[in-house]
ROSE-4610 file (N, C-alpha, C; in Angstrom, 1 decimal, always signed):
// ROSE-4610
residu = [M/M/M/Y/Y/Y/S/S/S/Y/Y/Y/V/V/V/L/L/L/E/E/E/F/F/F/E/E/E/L/L/L/A/A/A/Q/Q/Q/R/R/R/G/G/G/E/E/E/E/E/E/A/A/A/K/K/K/E/E/E/Y/Y/Y/L/L/L/A/A/A/D/D/D/A/A/A/V/V/V/R/R/R/S/S/S/W/W/W/P/P/P/N/N/N/L/L/L/W/W/W/E/E/E/K/K/K/I/I/I/P/P/P/G/G/G/V/V/V/T/T/T/R/R/R/T/T/T/L/L/L/M/M/M/L/L/L/C/C/C/S/S/S/A/A/A/F/F/F/G/G/G/L/L/L/G/G/G/G/G/G/T/T/T/F/F/F/T/T/T/Y/Y/Y/A/A/A/W/W/W/R/R/R/V/V/V/D/D/D/M/M/M/N/N/N/T/T/T/L/L/L/G/G/G/T/T/T/L/L/L/S/S/S/R/R/R/I/I/I/D/D/D/Q/Q/Q/V/V/V/M/M/M/K/K/K/S/S/S/G/G/G/E/E/E/G/G/G/G/G/G/W/W/W/R/R/R/E/E/E/T/T/T/R/R/R/Q/Q/Q/E/E/E/W/W/W/F/F/F/K/K/K/A/A/A/R/R/R/T/T/T/A/A/A/R/R/R/R/R/R/G/G/G/H/H/H/M/M/M/L/L/L/R/R/R/H/H/H/L/L/L/V/V/V/G/G/G/N/N/N/E/E/E/D/D/D/H/H/H/L/L/L/R/R/R/G/G/G/E/E/E/D/D/D/G/G/G/T/T/T/D/D/D/G/G/G/A/A/A/I/I/I/H/H/H/L/L/L/I/I/I/L/L/L/N/N/N/G/G/G/Q/Q/Q/S/S/S/G/G/G/A/A/A/S/S/S/T/T/T/R/R/R/L/L/L/E/E/E/D/D/D/R/R/R/L/L/L/K/K/K/T/T/T/L/L/L/Q/Q/Q/G/G/G/V/V/V/S/S/S/G/G/G/V/V/V/V/V/V/S/S/S/A/A/A/Q/Q/Q/A/A/A/L/L/L/R/R/R/P/P/P/V/V/V/L/L/L/G/G/G/S/S/S/D/D/D/D/D/D/M/M/M/G/G/G/E/E/E/Q/Q/Q/I/I/I/W/W/W/L/L/L/R/R/R/L/L/L/E/E/E/G/G/G/L/L/L/E/E/E/S/S/S/L/L/L/D/D/D/S/S/S/V/V/V/A/A/A/A/A/A/S/S/S/D/D/D/N/N/N/Q/Q/Q/L/L/L/T/T/T/G/G/G/D/D/D/G/G/G/R/R/R/V/V/V/F/F/F/G/G/G/E/E/E/V/V/V/R/R/R/E/E/E/V/V/V/D/D/D/G/G/G/A/A/A/L/L/L/F/F/F/V/V/V/G/G/G/A/A/A]
num = [1/1/1/2/2/2/3/3/3/4/4/4/5/5/5/6/6/6/7/7/7/8/8/8/9/9/9/10/10/10/11/11/11/12/12/12/13/13/13/14/14/14/15/15/15/16/16/16/17/17/17/18/18/18/19/19/19/20/20/20/21/21/21/22/22/22/23/23/23/24/24/24/25/25/25/26/26/26/27/27/27/28/28/28/29/29/29/30/30/30/31/31/31/32/32/32/33/33/33/34/34/34/35/35/35/36/36/36/37/37/37/38/38/38/39/39/39/40/40/40/41/41/41/42/42/42/43/43/43/44/44/44/45/45/45/46/46/46/47/47/47/48/48/48/49/49/49/50/50/50/51/51/51/52/52/52/53/53/53/54/54/54/55/55/55/56/56/56/57/57/57/58/58/58/59/59/59/60/60/60/61/61/61/62/62/62/63/63/63/64/64/64/65/65/65/66/66/66/67/67/67/68/68/68/69/69/69/70/70/70/71/71/71/72/72/72/73/73/73/74/74/74/75/75/75/76/76/76/77/77/77/78/78/78/79/79/79/80/80/80/81/81/81/82/82/82/83/83/83/84/84/84/85/85/85/86/86/86/87/87/87/88/88/88/89/89/89/90/90/90/91/91/91/92/92/92/93/93/93/94/94/94/95/95/95/96/96/96/97/97/97/98/98/98/99/99/99/100/100/100/101/101/101/102/102/102/103/103/103/104/104/104/105/105/105/106/106/106/107/107/107/108/108/108/109/109/109/110/110/110/111/111/111/112/112/112/113/113/113/114/114/114/115/115/115/116/116/116/117/117/117/118/118/118/119/119/119/120/120/120/121/121/121/122/122/122/123/123/123/124/124/124/125/125/125/126/126/126/127/127/127/128/128/128/129/129/129/130/130/130/131/131/131/132/132/132/133/133/133/134/134/134/135/135/135/136/136/136/137/137/137/138/138/138/139/139/139/140/140/140/141/141/141/142/142/142/143/143/143/144/144/144/145/145/145/146/146/146/147/147/147/148/148/148/149/149/149/150/150/150/151/151/151/152/152/152/153/153/153/154/154/154/155/155/155/156/156/156/157/157/157/158/158/158/159/159/159/160/160/160/161/161/161/162/162/162/163/163/163/164/164/164/165/165/165/166/166/166/167/167/167/168/168/168/169/169/169/170/170/170/171/171/171/172/172/172/173/173/173/174/174/174/175/175/175/176/176/176/177/177/177/178/178/178/179/179/179/180/180/180/181/181/181/182/182/182/183/183/183/184/184/184/185/185/185/186/186/186/187/187/187/188/188/188/189/189/189/190/190/190/191/191/191/192/192/192/193/193/193/194/194/194/195/195/195/196/196/196/197/197/197/198/198/198/199/199/199/200/200/200/201/201/201/202/202/202/203/203/203/204/204/204/205/205/205/206/206/206/207/207/207/208/208/208]
x = [+90.9/+90.8/+89.4/+89.2/+87.8/+87.7/+86.5/+86.3/+85.2/+85.5/+84.5/+83.9/+82.6/+82.0/+81.1/+81.3/+80.4/+79.7/+78.4/+77.6/+77.1/+77.1/+76.6/+76.1/+75.5/+75.0/+75.7/+75.8/+76.4/+75.3/+75.4/+74.5/+74.8/+76.1/+76.5/+76.0/+75.8/+75.4/+76.3/+76.3/+77.1/+78.5/+79.0/+80.4/+80.9/+80.0/+80.4/+80.7/+79.9/+80.1/+81.4/+81.7/+82.9/+84.1/+84.0/+85.1/+85.4/+84.3/+84.5/+85.1/+84.6/+85.1/+86.6/+86.9/+88.3/+89.2/+88.8/+89.6/+89.7/+88.6/+88.5/+89.5/+89.5/+90.3/+91.8/+92.1/+93.5/+94.0/+93.1/+93.5/+93.1/+92.0/+91.5/+92.4/+92.8/+93.7/+94.9/+95.6/+96.8/+96.5/+95.4/+95.0/+94.7/+93.8/+93.4/+94.5/+95.3/+96.3/+97.5/+97.6/+98.7/+98.3/+97.0/+96.6/+97.1/+97.8/+98.2/+97.0/+97.1/+96.1/+95.2/+95.2/+94.5/+95.4/+94.9/+95.7/+95.4/+94.1/+93.7/+92.4/+92.2/+90.9/+90.4/+89.1/+88.5/+87.3/+87.1/+86.0/+85.1/+83.8/+83.0/+81.8/+81.3/+80.2/+79.2/+78.0/+76.9/+77.0/+77.0/+77.0/+75.6/+75.2/+73.9/+72.8/+73.0/+72.0/+71.8/+72.7/+72.6/+73.4/+73.7/+74.4/+73.6/+72.2/+71.4/+70.9/+70.7/+70.1/+71.0/+72.3/+73.2/+74.1/+74.4/+75.2/+76.7/+77.2/+78.7/+78.9/+80.1/+80.6/+82.1/+82.5/+83.9/+84.3/+85.2/+85.6/+87.0/+87.2/+88.5/+88.8/+89.8/+90.2/+91.2/+91.0/+91.8/+92.1/+93.1/+93.5/+92.6/+92.2/+91.3/+90.2/+89.2/+88.2/+88.8/+89.8/+90.5/+91.0/+91.2/+91.7/+90.7/+89.5/+88.5/+88.9/+89.5/+89.9/+91.0/+91.9/+93.0/+92.4/+91.5/+90.8/+90.1/+89.4/+88.7/+89.6/+90.8/+91.7/+92.3/+92.7/+93.3/+92.3/+91.1/+90.1/+89.8/+89.7/+89.4/+90.6/+91.8/+92.9/+92.9/+92.4/+92.3/+93.6/+94.6/+96.0/+96.2/+97.2/+97.6/+96.5/+95.7/+94.7/+93.3/+93.2/+91.9/+90.8/+91.2/+90.2/+89.5/+90.3/+89.7/+88.9/+89.4/+88.7/+87.4/+87.3/+86.1/+85.1/+85.6/+84.7/+84.0/+84.8/+84.3/+83.3/+83.6/+82.8/+81.4/+81.3/+80.1/+79.2/+79.9/+79.2/+78.6/+79.4/+79.1/+78.1/+78.2/+77.4/+76.0/+75.0/+73.7/+73.4/+72.7/+72.4/+73.7/+73.9/+75.0/+74.6/+75.3/+75.1/+76.4/+76.8/+78.1/+77.8/+78.7/+78.7/+80.1/+80.3/+81.6/+81.5/+82.4/+82.4/+83.7/+83.6/+84.8/+85.1/+86.4/+86.8/+86.7/+86.0/+85.8/+86.8/+86.8/+87.7/+87.8/+88.9/+89.1/+90.4/+90.5/+91.7/+91.7/+92.7/+92.8/+93.3/+94.0/+94.4/+93.4/+92.2/+91.1/+91.1/+91.5/+91.5/+92.8/+93.7/+94.9/+94.5/+94.3/+93.7/+94.7/+94.1/+94.9/+95.5/+96.5/+97.0/+96.0/+96.1/+95.3/+93.8/+93.1/+91.6/+91.2/+92.1/+91.7/+91.1/+90.2/+89.7/+89.0/+88.2/+87.5/+86.0/+85.5/+84.1/+84.0/+83.1/+82.9/+81.5/+81.3/+80.0/+79.9/+78.9/+78.6/+77.4/+77.6/+76.5/+76.1/+74.9/+74.5/+74.6/+75.2/+75.3/+74.1/+74.1/+73.1/+73.7/+73.2/+73.7/+73.6/+74.7/+74.7/+75.1/+75.4/+75.6/+77.0/+78.0/+79.4/+80.0/+79.7/+80.2/+79.7/+78.5/+77.9/+78.5/+78.7/+79.3/+80.7/+81.5/+82.8/+82.8/+81.9/+81.8/+81.4/+80.5/+80.1/+81.2/+82.0/+83.2/+84.2/+84.5/+85.4/+85.0/+83.7/+83.2/+83.4/+83.1/+83.2/+84.6/+85.6/+87.0/+87.5/+86.9/+87.4/+86.7/+85.8/+85.0/+85.9/+85.8/+86.5/+86.1/+87.0/+86.8/+86.8/+86.8/+86.9/+88.3/+88.7/+90.1/+90.4/+89.4/+89.6/+88.2/+88.2/+86.9/+87.2/+86.2/+86.3/+84.9/+84.8/+83.5/+83.7/+82.7/+82.7/+81.4/+81.5/+80.3/+80.1/+78.9/+78.7/+78.8/+79.4/+79.5/+79.0/+79.0/+78.5/+77.7/+76.6/+75.8/+75.2/+74.9/+74.5/+73.0/+72.2/+70.7/+70.4/+69.7/+69.4/+70.3/+71.5/+72.4/+73.0/+73.1/+73.7/+75.1/+75.7/+77.1/+77.1/+78.3/+78.5/+79.7/+79.6/+80.7/+81.0/+82.3/+82.8/+83.6/+83.3/+84.0/+84.6/+85.9/+86.5/+86.5/+85.9/+85.8/+86.6/+87.0/+87.8/+87.0/+85.7/+84.8/+83.4/+82.5/+81.1/+80.7/+81.5/+81.2/+81.4/+82.1/+82.3/+81.1/+80.1/+78.8/+78.1/+78.3/+77.6/+78.3/+79.6/+80.2/+79.8/+79.7/+79.3/+77.9/+77.0/+75.6/+75.4/+76.3/+76.2/+76.7/+77.6/+78.2/+77.5/+76.8/+76.2/+74.7/+74.1/+72.6/+71.9/+72.7/+72.1/+72.1/+72.5/+72.5/+71.0/+70.2/+68.8/+68.3/+69.0/+68.5/+69.1/+70.0/+70.5/+71.9/+72.4/+73.7/+73.7/+74.8/+74.9/+76.2/+76.1/+77.3/+77.8/+79.1/+79.8/+81.0/+81.3/+82.5/+83.5/+84.7/+85.7/+86.1/+86.2/+86.6/+88.1/+88.9/+90.3/+90.9/+92.2/+92.9/+93.8/+93.6/+94.4/+95.1/+96.4/+97.1/+96.7/+96.4/+96.1/+94.6/+93.8/+92.4/+91.5/+90.3/+89.3/+88.8/+88.8/+88.3/+87.3/+86.2/+85.1/+84.9/+84.9/+84.8/+83.6/+82.5/+81.2/+80.3]
y = [+62.1/+61.2/+61.0/+60.8/+60.7/+59.4/+58.9/+57.7/+57.9/+57.7/+57.8/+56.4/+56.2/+54.9/+55.0/+54.2/+54.1/+52.7/+52.8/+51.5/+51.4/+50.2/+50.0/+48.7/+48.6/+47.3/+47.1/+45.9/+45.6/+45.0/+45.3/+44.7/+43.3/+42.9/+41.5/+40.6/+39.3/+38.4/+37.1/+36.3/+35.1/+35.2/+34.4/+34.4/+35.7/+36.4/+37.7/+38.7/+38.7/+39.6/+39.2/+37.9/+37.5/+38.0/+37.9/+38.3/+39.8/+40.6/+42.0/+42.4/+41.7/+42.0/+41.5/+40.4/+40.0/+41.0/+41.5/+42.6/+43.8/+44.2/+45.4/+45.3/+44.2/+44.1/+43.9/+43.6/+43.6/+44.9/+45.7/+47.0/+48.2/+48.3/+49.5/+50.0/+49.1/+49.6/+50.3/+49.7/+50.3/+51.7/+51.8/+53.1/+54.2/+53.8/+54.8/+55.2/+54.2/+54.4/+55.2/+55.4/+56.2/+57.7/+58.0/+59.4/+60.0/+61.1/+61.8/+62.0/+61.6/+61.8/+60.6/+59.6/+58.4/+57.4/+56.8/+55.9/+54.5/+54.1/+52.7/+52.5/+51.3/+51.0/+49.6/+49.4/+48.2/+47.9/+46.7/+46.2/+45.2/+45.5/+44.6/+44.1/+42.9/+42.3/+41.8/+42.1/+41.7/+40.2/+39.9/+38.5/+38.0/+37.0/+36.4/+37.4/+38.4/+39.4/+40.3/+40.3/+41.1/+42.5/+42.9/+44.1/+45.4/+45.2/+46.3/+46.5/+47.7/+48.0/+47.6/+47.8/+47.6/+46.3/+45.7/+44.4/+44.7/+45.7/+46.0/+47.4/+47.5/+48.8/+48.9/+50.1/+50.4/+51.5/+51.3/+52.4/+52.8/+54.2/+54.8/+55.7/+55.4/+56.3/+57.4/+58.6/+59.7/+60.7/+61.5/+62.4/+63.6/+64.2/+65.4/+65.3/+66.2/+66.3/+66.9/+67.6/+68.2/+67.1/+65.9/+64.8/+64.5/+64.8/+64.6/+65.4/+66.6/+67.4/+66.6/+66.0/+65.3/+64.0/+63.4/+62.2/+62.6/+63.7/+64.2/+64.5/+65.1/+65.5/+64.2/+63.3/+62.0/+61.3/+61.2/+60.4/+61.1/+62.4/+63.1/+63.1/+62.9/+62.9/+61.6/+60.5/+59.3/+58.5/+59.1/+58.5/+57.3/+56.5/+55.4/+54.3/+54.2/+53.1/+53.6/+54.9/+55.4/+55.4/+55.7/+55.8/+54.5/+53.4/+52.1/+51.7/+52.0/+51.6/+52.2/+53.5/+54.3/+53.8/+53.5/+53.0/+51.7/+50.8/+49.5/+49.7/+50.7/+50.9/+51.4/+52.3/+52.9/+51.8/+50.9/+49.8/+48.8/+48.6/+47.6/+48.0/+49.2/+49.5/+50.0/+49.8/+50.3/+51.3/+51.0/+51.9/+52.2/+53.4/+53.7/+54.8/+54.9/+55.9/+56.1/+57.4/+57.7/+58.5/+58.4/+59.3/+59.4/+60.4/+60.7/+60.7/+60.0/+59.9/+60.4/+61.0/+61.5/+60.5/+60.2/+59.3/+60.1/+59.4/+60.0/+59.4/+58.1/+57.4/+55.9/+55.3/+53.9/+53.8/+52.6/+52.3/+53.0/+53.9/+54.6/+53.7/+52.6/+51.6/+50.5/+50.8/+49.8/+49.0/+49.6/+49.0/+48.2/+48.2/+47.4/+45.9/+45.2/+43.8/+42.8/+41.6/+40.5/+39.8/+38.9/+38.1/+36.9/+36.5/+35.3/+35.6/+34.7/+34.7/+35.2/+35.6/+36.0/+37.4/+37.6/+39.0/+39.6/+38.7/+39.2/+39.4/+39.5/+39.8/+41.2/+42.0/+43.4/+43.6/+44.1/+44.4/+45.9/+46.5/+48.0/+48.2/+48.9/+49.2/+50.7/+51.0/+52.4/+52.9/+54.0/+54.7/+55.6/+56.5/+57.5/+58.8/+59.6/+60.9/+61.8/+62.6/+63.5/+63.0/+61.6/+61.0/+60.4/+61.3/+60.8/+60.1/+60.7/+60.0/+58.6/+58.4/+57.1/+56.2/+56.8/+56.0/+55.5/+56.4/+56.1/+54.9/+55.0/+53.9/+52.6/+52.7/+51.5/+50.9/+51.8/+51.3/+50.6/+51.2/+50.6/+49.2/+49.0/+47.7/+46.7/+47.1/+46.2/+45.9/+46.8/+46.6/+45.4/+45.2/+44.1/+42.8/+42.7/+41.5/+40.4/+39.2/+38.1/+38.1/+38.0/+37.9/+39.2/+40.4/+41.7/+42.0/+42.2/+42.4/+43.9/+44.7/+46.2/+46.8/+48.1/+48.8/+50.3/+51.0/+52.5/+53.0/+54.3/+55.0/+56.2/+56.3/+57.3/+58.1/+59.4/+60.3/+60.8/+60.7/+61.2/+62.7/+63.2/+64.6/+65.1/+64.2/+64.6/+63.4/+63.8/+62.8/+61.7/+62.1/+61.0/+60.8/+61.8/+61.8/+61.7/+60.6/+60.5/+59.5/+59.2/+58.3/+58.9/+58.0/+58.5/+58.0/+58.2/+57.7/+56.2/+55.7/+54.3/+53.7/+52.5/+51.7/+50.6/+50.6/+49.6/+48.6/+47.3/+46.2/+45.3/+44.9/+43.9/+42.6/+41.5/+40.3/+39.2/+38.3/+37.1/+36.2/+36.1/+35.3/+35.5/+34.8/+34.9/+34.5/+33.5/+33.0/+34.1/+35.2/+36.3/+37.1/+37.0/+37.7/+37.4/+36.1/+35.7/+36.5/+36.7/+37.4/+38.9/+39.5/+40.9/+41.0/+40.1/+40.2/+40.1/+39.2/+39.0/+40.2/+40.9/+42.0/+43.4/+43.5/+44.8/+44.7/+45.3/+45.2/+46.1/+46.9/+47.8/+47.2/+45.9/+45.2/+44.7/+45.6/+45.3/+45.5/+44.8/+44.8/+45.9/+46.7/+47.8/+47.4/+46.3/+45.9/+45.4/+45.6/+45.1/+44.3/+43.2/+42.2/+42.1/+42.2/+42.1/+41.2/+40.6/+39.8/+40.7/+40.7/+41.5/+40.7/+41.5/+40.9/+41.2/+40.2/+40.4/+39.3/+39.5/+38.5/+37.7/+36.4/+35.5/+34.4/+34.4/+33.5/+33.5/+34.7/+34.9/+34.6/+34.3/+34.0/+34.9/+35.1/+35.9/+35.3/+36.0/+35.5/+36.5/+35.9/+36.8/+36.2/+37.1/+36.6/+35.8/+36.1/+35.4/+35.7]
z = [+118.1/+117.1/+116.6/+115.4/+114.8/+114.0/+113.9/+113.1/+112.1/+110.8/+109.7/+109.5/+109.6/+109.5/+108.3/+107.3/+106.1/+106.1/+106.3/+106.3/+104.8/+104.3/+102.9/+102.6/+101.4/+100.9/+99.5/+99.1/+97.8/+96.8/+95.6/+94.6/+94.4/+94.6/+94.4/+95.6/+95.3/+96.3/+96.2/+97.3/+97.2/+96.9/+95.9/+95.6/+95.0/+94.3/+93.7/+94.8/+95.8/+97.0/+97.7/+97.8/+98.5/+97.7/+96.3/+95.5/+95.6/+95.7/+95.8/+97.2/+98.3/+99.6/+99.7/+99.1/+99.1/+98.5/+97.3/+96.7/+97.5/+98.2/+99.0/+100.2/+100.9/+102.1/+101.8/+100.5/+100.1/+99.6/+99.0/+98.4/+99.2/+99.8/+100.4/+101.6/+102.5/+103.6/+103.1/+102.0/+101.5/+100.9/+100.2/+99.6/+100.7/+101.6/+102.6/+103.6/+104.0/+105.1/+104.6/+103.2/+102.7/+102.8/+103.0/+103.1/+104.4/+104.4/+105.6/+106.6/+107.8/+108.8/+109.0/+108.1/+108.3/+109.0/+110.1/+110.9/+110.8/+110.8/+110.7/+109.9/+109.4/+108.7/+109.2/+108.9/+109.4/+108.5/+108.1/+107.3/+108.2/+108.2/+109.0/+108.2/+108.6/+107.9/+109.0/+108.9/+109.8/+110.2/+111.4/+111.9/+112.2/+111.4/+111.6/+111.5/+110.7/+110.5/+111.7/+112.6/+113.8/+113.8/+112.5/+112.4/+112.2/+112.2/+112.0/+110.6/+110.2/+108.9/+107.7/+107.9/+106.8/+107.0/+105.9/+106.0/+106.3/+105.7/+105.7/+106.3/+106.9/+107.4/+107.2/+106.7/+106.5/+107.5/+108.3/+109.3/+109.0/+109.1/+108.9/+110.1/+110.8/+111.9/+111.4/+111.9/+111.4/+112.5/+112.4/+113.4/+113.6/+112.6/+112.6/+111.6/+111.7/+110.7/+109.4/+109.5/+108.3/+107.4/+107.9/+107.1/+106.0/+106.2/+105.1/+103.8/+104.0/+102.8/+102.1/+102.8/+102.1/+101.4/+102.1/+101.5/+100.2/+100.2/+99.0/+97.9/+98.2/+97.2/+96.5/+97.3/+96.8/+95.9/+96.4/+95.6/+94.3/+94.3/+93.0/+92.1/+92.6/+91.7/+90.9/+91.4/+90.7/+90.6/+91.3/+91.2/+92.1/+91.8/+92.7/+92.9/+91.9/+91.9/+92.4/+92.7/+93.2/+92.1/+90.9/+89.8/+89.6/+89.6/+89.4/+90.6/+91.7/+93.0/+93.1/+92.8/+92.8/+91.8/+90.6/+89.5/+90.0/+90.5/+91.0/+92.2/+93.0/+94.2/+93.7/+92.8/+92.4/+91.6/+91.0/+90.4/+91.4/+92.5/+93.4/+94.5/+95.0/+96.2/+95.8/+96.7/+96.5/+97.5/+98.6/+99.7/+100.5/+101.0/+101.9/+102.8/+104.0/+105.0/+105.8/+105.9/+106.5/+107.8/+108.8/+109.9/+110.5/+111.2/+111.8/+113.3/+114.0/+115.5/+116.0/+117.2/+117.9/+119.1/+119.2/+120.3/+121.7/+122.6/+124.0/+125.0/+125.1/+126.1/+125.7/+126.2/+125.8/+124.9/+124.4/+123.6/+122.2/+122.0/+120.8/+119.7/+120.0/+119.0/+118.8/+119.0/+118.9/+117.6/+116.5/+115.2/+114.9/+115.9/+115.7/+116.0/+114.9/+115.1/+115.5/+115.9/+116.3/+115.0/+115.2/+114.1/+113.8/+112.6/+112.2/+112.3/+113.0/+113.1/+114.5/+115.3/+116.7/+116.7/+117.7/+118.0/+116.8/+116.1/+114.9/+115.0/+116.3/+116.5/+117.1/+116.6/+117.1/+117.5/+118.7/+119.3/+119.5/+118.9/+119.0/+119.9/+121.0/+121.9/+121.9/+121.9/+121.9/+123.4/+123.6/+124.9/+125.0/+126.0/+126.2/+126.0/+125.0/+124.7/+125.8/+126.1/+127.2/+128.5/+128.6/+129.9/+129.9/+129.6/+129.4/+130.6/+131.8/+133.0/+133.2/+133.0/+133.1/+132.0/+130.8/+129.7/+130.1/+130.7/+131.1/+132.1/+133.1/+134.1/+133.4/+132.5/+131.8/+131.0/+130.3/+129.5/+130.4/+131.6/+132.5/+132.9/+133.2/+133.5/+132.4/+131.2/+130.0/+129.7/+130.0/+129.7/+130.5/+131.6/+132.5/+132.3/+131.3/+131.1/+130.3/+130.7/+130.1/+128.6/+127.7/+126.3/+125.6/+126.3/+125.7/+125.4/+124.2/+123.8/+123.8/+123.4/+123.3/+123.4/+124.0/+124.2/+124.0/+123.4/+123.3/+123.2/+123.6/+123.5/+122.5/+121.7/+120.6/+120.7/+120.2/+120.2/+118.7/+118.1/+116.8/+116.7/+115.6/+115.4/+114.1/+113.1/+111.8/+111.2/+110.4/+109.7/+110.5/+111.8/+112.7/+112.9/+112.4/+112.6/+114.1/+114.6/+116.0/+116.7/+116.1/+116.7/+118.0/+119.0/+120.3/+120.4/+121.6/+121.8/+121.7/+121.4/+121.1/+121.9/+122.3/+122.8/+121.8/+121.4/+120.4/+121.2/+121.1/+121.7/+120.7/+120.9/+120.1/+121.0/+120.5/+121.3/+120.8/+121.7/+121.3/+120.3/+120.6/+119.7/+120.1/+119.4/+119.7/+121.1/+121.7/+123.0/+124.1/+123.7/+124.7/+124.9/+124.0/+124.1/+125.4/+125.9/+127.2/+128.3/+128.3/+129.4/+129.4/+128.2/+128.1/+128.6/+128.2/+128.6/+130.1/+130.7/+132.1/+132.9/+132.4/+133.1/+132.9/+131.8/+131.3/+131.3/+132.4/+132.5/+131.5/+130.8/+129.8/+128.4/+128.3/+127.0/+126.8/+126.2/+126.1/+124.7/+123.8/+122.4/+121.5/+122.1/+121.2/+120.6/+120.9/+120.4/+119.0/+118.2/+116.9/+116.8/+116.1/+116.1/+114.7/+114.6/+113.2/+113.3/+112.2/+112.0/+111.2/+111.7/+110.9/+109.6/+108.6/+107.3/+107.1/+106.9/+106.8/+105.9/+105.5/+104.7/+105.6/+105.6/+106.4/+105.5/+105.5/+104.7/+103.2/+102.7/+101.3/+101.0/+102.0/+101.7/+102.5/+102.1/+102.7/+104.0/+105.1/+106.4/+107.0/+107.4/+108.0/+109.4/+110.4/+111.8/+112.1/+111.5/+111.7/+110.5]
């Protein structure tokens, strides 16, 4: 399994940004998940400015790297709402950066979210490249931490620059950060915190 992560910024601010995100979380999953090979999608927004360089991230899980070809074909066709979606995207986004990661170990259904507002905090920790055994041990420890809903380890394969292996955690809430910090002595400033952006009861909800 692979994960395409697109980090980005929006030209809009305030209510205009909220309106764009609300439309995106309603329409993007349906568009992307209809493409053969795409399994799940996820929209994230930096929590308290702790998400790193970019404010937003869009993650798409897929079965193989070859799924990129199908995505490209569908986008270029412009059918099924893609033409309008891409036009709005190019108007809205400013800076962006993409990378592809391969699933190493952990929950392959990591993007299968909770109902309502639960499990909407995501913590991304940088692992150490080339130390997979150590990474697996660290993941096992984190999986047993109170407040950790799901955990998985990923390794960058494309467009990663100097990015190392990553551990993605889905947490019950921001209060779970204390439990993670207490159990993981490698939590030394490399973590990034995001709130999941989703639609709840017809309204836009952001985890933090």
